[in-house]
C-alpha positions in Angstrom: 18.7 164.7 88.0 17.6 166.0 91.4 16.1 169.5 91.6 18.5 172.1 92.8 18.2 175.5 94.4 21.3 177.8 94.5 19.6 179.9 97.2 19.3 176.8 99.4 23.0 176.2 99.1 23.8 179.9 99.9 21.5 180.3 102.9 21.7 176.9 104.6 24.8 177.8 106.7 23.4 181.0 108.3 20.0 179.3 108.9 21.7 176.3 110.5 23.6 178.5 113.0 20.3 179.9 114.3 18.6 176.4 114.3 21.4 175.0 116.4 20.3 177.4 119.1 16.5 177.4 118.8 16.2 173.7 118.2 18.8 172.6 120.7 16.3 171.1 123.1 13.9 169.9 120.4 13.3 166.3 119.3 11.2 166.3 116.1 10.8 168.9 113.4 8.2 169.1 110.7 9.3 171.1 107.7 6.5 172.7 105.7 7.3 173.1 102.0 10.6 171.2 101.9 10.9 171.8 98.1 14.1 170.4 96.7 15.0 168.7 100.1 18.4 170.4 100.2 17.6 172.1 103.5 16.1 168.9 105.0 19.2 166.9 104.1 21.6 169.5 105.4 19.8 170.3 108.6 19.1 166.6 109.5 22.8 165.8 108.9 24.0 168.6 111.1 21.3 168.3 113.8 21.5 164.6 114.5 19.6 164.8 117.7 16.5 165.7 115.7 14.1 163.6 113.6 13.4 165.8 110.6 10.1 165.3 108.9 9.9 167.0 105.5 6.5 167.7 103.9 5.3 169.3 100.7 2.4 169.3 98.2 1.8 166.2 96.1 3.6 167.5 93.0 6.9 167.9 94.8 6.9 164.6 96.7 8.6 162.4 94.1 11.6 164.6 93.7 11.8 165.2 97.4 11.7 161.5 98.2 14.4 160.9 95.6 16.8 163.4 97.2 16.2 161.9 100.6 16.8 158.4 99.3 20.0 159.5 97.6 21.5 161.8 100.3 19.4 161.7 103.5 20.8 160.6 106.9 19.0 158.1 109.0 17.2 160.8 111.1 15.5 162.2 107.9 12.0 160.7 107.5 10.2 159.8 104.3 8.3 163.0 103.1 4.6 163.4 103.8 2.1 165.2 101.7 0.9 168.5 103.2 -1.1 171.1 101.3 -1.9 173.7 103.9 -5.2 174.5 102.1 -6.4 170.9 102.2 -7.7 168.8 105.1 -6.8 166.6 106.7 -3.2 167.2 107.4 -1.2 164.0 108.4 -1.7 162.9 111.9 1.8 163.7 113.0 3.0 166.1 115.7 6.3 167.6 116.6 7.9 170.0 119.1 9.2 172.2 116.3 8.1 173.4 112.8 10.4 174.9 110.2 9.7 176.5 106.9 11.9 178.4 104.5 11.1 180.7 101.5 7.4 179.7 101.5 5.3 182.6 102.8 6.1 184.9 99.9 5.3 182.1 97.4 2.0 181.1 99.0 -1.2 183.1 98.6 -2.3 185.0 101.7 -5.2 182.5 102.3 -2.5 179.7 102.3 -0.4 181.7 104.8 -3.5 182.0 107.0 -4.3 178.3 106.6 -0.7 177.5 107.6 -1.1 179.3 110.9 -4.5 177.9 111.5 -3.1 174.4 111.0 0.0 174.8 113.2 -1.8 174.0 116.5 -2.8 170.6 115.0 0.8 169.5 114.5 2.7 171.6 117.1 3.0 170.1 120.6 2.5 172.5 123.6 5.6 174.7 124.1 6.6 174.0 120.6 8.9 176.3 118.5 8.1 177.6 115.0 10.9 179.0 112.9 10.2 180.6 109.5 12.8 182.0 107.2 12.5 184.3 104.3 12.2 188.0 103.2 9.6 190.2 104.9 8.2 193.7 105.0 8.0 195.9 108.1 5.1 198.3 108.4 4.1 197.6 104.8 7.6 198.6 103.5 10.4 196.5 102.0 13.7 197.1 103.9 15.9 197.2 100.8 15.6 198.0 97.1 16.5 194.4 96.2 13.6 193.1 98.3 11.2 195.7 96.7 12.3 194.5 93.3 11.8 190.9 94.3 8.4 191.6 95.7 7.4 193.4 92.5 8.6 190.4 90.4 6.7 187.9 92.6 3.5 190.0 92.4 3.8 190.4 88.6 4.2 186.6 88.2 1.4 185.8 90.7 -0.6 188.6 92.2 -1.4 186.4 95.2 2.2 186.1 96.2 4.7 188.6 97.5 6.6 189.6 100.6 4.5 189.4 103.8 4.4 192.0 106.5 6.0 190.8 109.7 3.2 192.5 111.7 0.5 190.6 109.8 2.3 187.3 110.1 2.9 187.8 113.8 -0.9 188.5 114.2 -1.6 185.2 112.7 0.9 183.5 114.9 -0.6 185.2 118.0 -4.0 184.0 117.0 -2.5 180.5 116.9 -1.2 180.8 120.4 2.4 181.6 119.5 4.5 184.3 121.0 7.4 185.9 119.0 10.7 185.0 120.6 13.2 186.3 118.0 13.5 188.1 114.7 17.0 187.4 113.4 18.5 189.3 110.4 20.3 186.9 108.1 22.3 187.5 104.9 20.7 188.6 101.7 18.0 190.6 103.4 16.2 187.7 104.9 14.9 187.1 108.4 14.4 184.0 110.6 11.3 184.5 112.8 11.0 182.3 115.8 7.8 181.8 117.9 7.0 179.6 120.9 3.7 178.1 121.7 
């Protein structure tokens, strides 16, 4: 049985609507932390002008590859291994990078490593779109996000909701400029940067 995330099913529609706009003129997307592959399948199917390249850590690749083999359209590539903390990253580039629900699961050093690594895979003028819950000015925007942050930190003290300002500083250091901060359902954001 393929892994399944109810959250992926709930949030894929609203994310797709934004990606239709921000990836309209893109050709190739690298997804960091594709997880179950549900987003990769849905977005590749609904954005047929893109080649969608999913990636994840080694432990997730077999299940991710199984979903792609079972459900993936022809523009969805075989997944590649990427652990943002390990070198080298695969020698692939794209004009867009996407990641969903990863930054609050990663440790802060892993978030830093992700942004340090982006210039290696992102072509000049590329777009980076990252979805998930965030804090602003060190504060959660809702009680449900505060409870979620507390649960994450109790489970793993290195995880938790990240401050938009801190993430944007990492993006700026990587040569990215914030283009949009879109509010999406269930107290999530889609942050979009351009190189």
